[in-house]
C-alpha positions in Angstrom: -164.1 49.7 -191.9 -164.7 53.4 -192.1 -166.5 54.9 -189.2 -167.8 58.4 -188.5 -168.7 60.0 -185.2 -171.0 63.1 -185.3 -170.2 65.5 -182.6 -167.3 67.4 -181.1 -167.0 67.3 -177.4 -165.7 65.2 -174.6 -168.4 62.7 -174.9 -167.5 62.1 -178.5 -163.7 61.9 -177.6 -164.6 59.0 -175.1 -166.6 57.3 -177.8 -163.8 57.6 -180.3 -161.1 56.4 -178.0 -163.2 53.3 -177.2 -164.0 52.6 -180.8 -160.3 52.9 -181.6 -159.8 49.6 -179.7 -161.5 47.7 -182.6 -158.7 46.5 -185.0 -161.2 46.3 -187.9 -161.5 50.1 -188.0 -159.2 51.5 -190.7 -160.4 55.1 -190.7 -162.2 57.2 -188.0 -163.7 60.5 -188.8 -165.1 63.1 -186.4 -167.7 65.7 -187.6 -166.5 68.3 -186.6 -164.3 66.9 -183.8 -162.1 69.3 -181.9 -158.3 70.0 -181.3 -157.9 67.0 -178.9 -160.0 64.5 -180.9 -157.6 65.3 -183.7 -155.2 63.0 -182.1 -157.5 60.0 -182.4 -159.5 60.6 -185.5 -159.6 62.8 -188.6 -161.6 66.0 -188.0 -163.8 67.1 -190.7 -165.1 70.8 -190.5 -168.9 69.9 -190.8 -171.1 71.0 -188.0 -173.0 68.4 -186.1 -176.3 70.1 -187.0 -175.4 70.3 -190.8 -177.6 67.3 -191.6 -177.4 67.6 -195.4 -173.5 67.9 -195.5 -173.2 65.0 -193.0 -175.3 62.7 -195.2 -173.3 63.8 -198.3 -170.0 63.2 -196.5 -171.2 59.7 -195.5 -172.2 58.9 -199.0 -169.1 60.3 -200.7 -166.6 58.6 -198.3 -168.7 55.3 -198.4 -168.9 55.2 -194.6 -169.7 51.7 -193.2 -171.1 52.8 -189.9 -172.0 56.1 -188.2 -172.5 57.2 -184.6 -174.6 60.2 -184.0 -173.9 61.3 -180.4 -175.4 64.8 -179.6 -179.0 65.5 -178.9 -179.6 68.3 -181.5 -178.7 66.3 -184.7 -180.6 63.3 -183.4 -183.7 65.6 -182.9 -183.2 66.9 -186.3 -183.2 63.5 -188.0 -179.5 63.0 -188.7 -180.0 59.2 -188.4 -183.0 59.3 -190.8 -180.8 61.2 -193.4 -177.9 58.7 -193.0 -180.3 55.7 -193.2 -181.7 57.2 -196.4 -178.1 57.0 -197.8 -178.0 53.4 -196.8 -175.6 53.9 -193.9 -176.0 52.0 -190.7 -176.2 54.1 -187.6 -176.0 54.0 -183.8 -178.7 56.4 -182.4 -182.5 56.8 -182.5 -184.3 58.2 -185.4 -186.1 61.7 -185.2 -189.4 59.9 -184.3 -187.8 58.4 -181.1 -185.4 61.2 -180.3 -188.6 63.2 -179.1 -188.3 61.4 -175.8 -185.5 64.1 -175.0 -186.4 66.7 -177.5 -189.8 67.3 -175.9 -190.2 67.2 -172.0 -193.9 67.4 -172.5 -193.9 64.4 -174.7 -191.7 62.4 -172.1 -193.9 63.5 -169.1 -197.2 62.6 -170.9 -195.6 59.2 -172.0 -194.7 58.4 -168.4 -198.2 59.5 -167.2 -199.9 57.3 -169.9 -197.9 54.2 -169.2 -197.6 54.5 -165.4 -193.9 55.0 -165.3 -193.0 56.7 -162.0 -192.1 60.4 -162.3 -192.7 63.8 -160.5 -196.2 65.3 -160.7 -196.3 68.2 -163.2 -198.3 70.7 -165.1 -197.7 72.0 -168.7 -198.1 75.7 -169.7 -198.1 77.5 -173.0 -199.5 80.7 -171.5 -197.1 82.7 -169.3 -199.7 84.3 -167.3 -201.3 81.0 -166.4 -198.0 79.6 -165.3 -197.3 82.5 -163.0 -200.8 82.1 -161.6 -200.2 78.6 -160.8 -197.0 79.4 -159.1 -198.8 81.6 -156.6 -200.0 78.4 -154.8 -197.7 75.6 -156.2 -195.5 73.8 -153.6 -192.0 75.4 -153.0 -189.2 74.5 -154.0 -190.4 73.6 -157.5 -188.7 72.7 -160.8 -189.2 74.7 -164.0 -188.2 73.1 -167.3 -188.1 74.4 -170.9 -189.9 71.9 -173.1 -187.3 71.6 -175.8 -183.5 71.1 -176.0 -181.4 73.8 -174.2 -177.9 72.4 -174.0 -178.6 70.6 -170.8 -179.3 73.9 -169.0 -183.1 74.3 -169.6 -184.0 73.2 -166.0 -184.2 75.5 -163.1 -184.7 74.4 -159.5 -186.5 77.4 -157.8 -186.1 77.7 -154.0 -188.6 80.6 -153.9 -191.8 81.8 -155.7 -190.0 84.8 -157.0 -187.2 82.4 -158.5 -189.8 80.2 -160.1 -191.6 83.3 -161.6 -188.2 84.6 -162.9 -187.5 81.2 -164.4 -190.9 81.2 -166.3 -190.3 84.7 -167.5 -186.8 84.0 -168.7 -188.1 81.1 -170.8 -191.4 82.2 -172.0 -190.9 86.1 -172.2 -187.2 86.6 -172.6 -186.7 83.5 -174.8 -183.5 82.6 -173.0 -183.6 79.1 -174.6 -185.2 80.3 -177.9 -188.3 78.3 -178.9 -187.5 75.6 -176.4 -189.2 77.7 -173.8 -192.4 78.3 -175.6 -193.8 75.5 -173.4 -192.8 74.9 -169.9 -193.2 72.1 -167.4 -193.6 73.0 -163.8 -193.1 69.9 -161.7 -192.9 68.6 -158.2 -189.4 68.9 -156.5 -188.3 65.5 -155.6 -185.6 64.6 -153.0 -183.1 61.8 -152.7 -179.9 60.4 -154.4 -179.6 61.1 -158.1 -178.5 58.2 -160.3 -177.7 58.3 -164.0 -178.2 55.1 -166.0 -177.0 54.9 -169.7 -178.4 51.9 -171.5 -178.0 50.1 -174.7 -181.3 49.3 -176.4 -182.4 48.0 -179.8 -186.1 48.5 -179.0 -186.7 45.0 -177.8 -183.7 44.3 -175.4 -182.3 46.8 -173.0 -178.9 46.5 -171.4 -178.1 49.0 -168.6 -174.5 50.2 -168.4 -172.7 50.9 -165.0 -174.7 53.4 -163.0 -173.0 56.8 -162.5 -173.4 60.0 -160.2 -173.1 63.4 -162.1 -172.3 66.7 -160.3 -174.3 69.5 -162.1 -173.7 72.5 -160.0 -170.7 74.7 -160.7 -169.3 75.1 -157.2 -168.3 72.8 -154.4 -170.9 71.6 -152.0 -173.5 71.5 -155.0 -173.7 75.3 -154.9 -173.8 77.7 -157.8 -175.4 77.5 -161.2 -176.3 74.4 -163.1 -173.9 73.3 -165.6 -173.6 70.6 -168.3 -171.8 68.6 -165.6 -168.6 69.1 -163.6 -167.7 65.6 -162.9 -168.8 62.0 -162.6 -168.2 58.8 -160.5 -169.1 55.3 -161.3 -170.4 53.0 -160.1 -173.0 55.0 -158.1 -173.1 53.3 -154.6 -176.8 54.5 -154.1 -177.7 52.1 -156.9 -177.9 48.7 -155.4 -178.7 45.5 -157.0 -182.2 45.5 -155.6 -182.8 49.1 -156.9 -181.4 48.0 -160.2 -183.9 45.1 -160.5 -186.8 47.4 -159.6 -185.8 50.1 -162.1 -185.6 47.3 -164.8 -189.2 46.2 -164.0 -190.8 49.6 -163.2 -189.0 52.0 -165.5 -186.5 50.5 -168.1 -188.6 47.8 -169.7 -191.9 49.8 -169.4 -190.2 52.8 -171.3 -189.0 50.8 -174.3 -192.3 49.1 -174.5 -194.2 52.4 -174.3 -192.0 53.8 -177.2 -192.7 50.8 -179.4 -196.5 51.0 -178.6 -196.4 54.6 -179.7 -194.8 53.6 -183.0 -191.5 55.2 -181.8 -189.3 52.2 -181.3 -186.0 53.5 -179.7 -182.6 52.2 -180.8 -179.4 53.5 -179.5 -178.4 54.8 -176.0 -181.3 55.7 -173.8 -180.3 57.6 -170.7 -182.3 57.4 -167.6 -181.9 60.4 -165.0 -183.4 58.9 -161.9 -184.2 60.1 -158.3 -184.3 57.5 -155.6 -187.1 58.9 -153.4 -188.6 57.6 -150.2 -191.4 56.2 -152.4 -189.0 54.4 -154.8 -187.2 55.4 -158.1 -188.6 58.0 -160.3 -187.6 59.4 -163.7 -186.3 63.1 -163.6 -185.5 63.0 -167.3 -184.8 60.9 -170.4 -182.0 61.7 -172.8 -181.9 60.1 -176.3 -178.0 59.6 -176.2 -175.0 59.1 -174.1 -174.8 61.6 -171.3 -172.0 64.2 -171.1 -169.8 63.7 -168.9 -171.2 60.4 -167.7 -169.9 58.7 -170.8 -166.3 59.8 -169.8 -166.7 57.8 -166.7 -168.8 54.9 -167.9 -167.2 53.9 -171.2 -163.6 53.4 -169.8 -165.1 50.6 -167.7 -166.5 48.8 -170.7 -164.6 45.6 -171.4 -166.6 44.4 -174.5 -166.1 45.9 -178.0 -168.1 49.1 -178.4 -168.5 48.9 -182.2 -169.8 45.3 -182.0 -172.5 46.4 -179.4 -173.6 49.4 -181.5 -173.9 47.2 -184.6 -176.0 44.7 -182.7 -178.3 47.5 -181.5 -178.7 48.6 -185.2 -179.3 45.1 -186.4 -181.9 44.5 -183.4 -179.6 41.6 -182.2 -178.5 43.1 -178.8 -179.7 40.0 -176.9 -176.9 38.1 -178.7 -174.2 40.6 -177.9 -171.6 40.4 -175.2 -171.9 43.6 -172.9 -169.4 43.3 -170.1 -168.0 46.0 -167.7 -165.0 45.8 -165.4 -165.6 45.4 -161.6 -163.6 48.6 -161.1 -164.5 52.3 -160.4 -164.0 55.6 -162.3 -163.9 59.3 -161.5 -164.1 62.0 -164.2 -163.1 65.6 -163.0 -164.1 68.3 -165.5 -161.5 71.2 -165.9 -163.5 74.3 -166.9 -162.5 77.8 -168.0 -162.9 80.2 -165.1 -166.3 81.8 -165.2 -168.1 78.9 -166.8 -171.2 78.5 -167.1 -171.3 82.3 -167.7 -168.7 84.3 -169.5 -165.2 82.9 -169.8 -162.1 83.5 -171.8 -160.8 81.4 -174.6 -157.5 80.7 -176.3 -155.3 79.8 -173.3 -152.6 77.2 -174.1 -153.0 73.8 -172.3 -150.0 71.9 -171.1 -149.9 68.4 -169.7 -147.3 66.6 -167.5 -146.7 62.9 -167.7 -150.0 61.3 -166.7 -150.6 57.9 -164.9 -151.2 55.0 -167.1 -154.7 54.4 -165.8 -155.8 58.0 -166.8 -157.5 59.3 -169.9 -158.0 63.0 -170.8 -161.1 63.5 -172.9 -161.0 66.9 -174.6 -164.3 68.8 -174.7 -163.5 72.5 -175.5 -160.2 73.0 -177.2 -158.8 73.7 -180.5 -155.4 73.3 -182.2 -153.6 76.4 -183.4 -150.1 76.0 -184.9 -149.8 72.6 -183.0 -150.7 74.1 -179.7 -153.9 72.9 -177.9 -155.8 76.0 -176.6 -159.0 76.4 -174.6 -162.1 77.1 -176.7 -165.1 76.3 -174.5 -166.5 76.3 -171.0 -165.8 72.8 -170.2 -162.3 72.1 -171.5 -161.1 68.6 -170.4 -162.5 65.6 -168.6 -159.8 63.8 -166.6 -160.8 60.2 -166.0 -159.1 57.7 -163.7 -160.0 54.0 -163.4 -159.0 52.0 -160.3 -159.9 49.1 -158.0 -162.0 51.3 -155.7 -163.8 54.5 -155.9 -161.6 56.1 -153.4 -158.4 55.3 -155.4 -160.0 56.5 -158.7 -161.0 59.8 -157.1 -157.5 60.3 -155.6 -155.9 59.4 -158.9 -158.0 61.7 -161.0 -157.3 64.7 -158.9 -153.5 63.9 -158.8 -153.5 64.0 -162.6 -155.6 67.1 -162.7 -152.7 68.9 -160.9 -150.4 67.9 -163.7 -152.4 69.8 -166.3 -152.2 73.5 -166.7 -154.1 76.4 -168.5 -154.8 80.0 -167.3 -157.9 80.4 -165.3 -158.5 76.7 -165.1 -161.3 75.8 -162.7 -162.6 72.5 -161.2 -164.7 71.3 -158.3 -162.7 69.8 -155.5 -165.4 67.5 -154.2 -166.4 65.2 -157.0 -167.3 61.8 -155.6 -167.5 63.1 -152.0 -171.2 62.2 -151.6 -170.5 58.7 -153.2 -167.8 58.0 -150.7 -170.1 59.1 -147.7 -172.7 56.7 -149.1 -170.1 53.8 -149.1 -169.5 54.4 -145.4 
């Protein structure tokens, strides 16, 4: 079989490594891939948002199955374009990808179908938003409506911060057109849980729950990032809570999407907050989370391609989806200065890593056979072990064996999870 994966980050690298375990795959392409992915797939220099070129490549190479991983191409209709070429795909069509592409759509969907979420208001007029903030409860959360590389959400601790966030989105266009509408919502408190799930629009199978670490600095300080590390499973997510989420959130969401004529097939990501009033949805993503995927997929024991094909064929209820009863920890190694300005082009060297460790390459390129940094988040170092404590210790031991100039990583990934276990 010939398979292609659209995207070029750490998430795509982890998907590709898992797909590679299937012996029926003869050829694996990454569009565009990156310098690290090149060790596991043939990289093709076609951008993830060049929908026309992706569809043409799929047709010309007679691709048997495609995986569209990032949010932008999904929202732009990449799956629709590939389907029109007769290529089976894993990922939602444009019609369903709106669940992430528009936060206003997602919030209105939850309100209409009684799915628990934070209270919110939507604004298209900046002055009205600023006026609302004069009396809104503080802290509050300001969100750009559209896609913003996972950075269009600002938790404002003061009224001035909230107003500055609104101005940056609506007036200064920090996130382009994504900020032409903003959602201002209630600030929720409690443990956060990320749940990736396979769904074919009828059946939904949650994966192992994980805990992301969004802030750049130790102690959950500093700016929001795309994610600095993840642990799985999330100890705050008990069996009782999982059952409750299935009944109150997961099943109602796929039923709501079907009812709206937007049947969702692919990976649906639930960003949850376990509040004192029960679980609530913070956000939906229409794809595998990054870096959650780098911690969750190494725990998958079943064949990923078989599951993905079952999703496409709407036969997920018949598929075997099994996860190891182990734990994982992914520590992100970033370029110093991320998520603001940072240098590129530093060579990466790796010592001999432990057998139970994977390195997923996010932001690196190959130059004359040398892997060099080319992004803010450079590597995701993931360890799998019997216990969470062992996985965390192993991940950090192996991070120390990897070198590039101005490398930065958080030193406390999984600390909150270990405290919760006690």
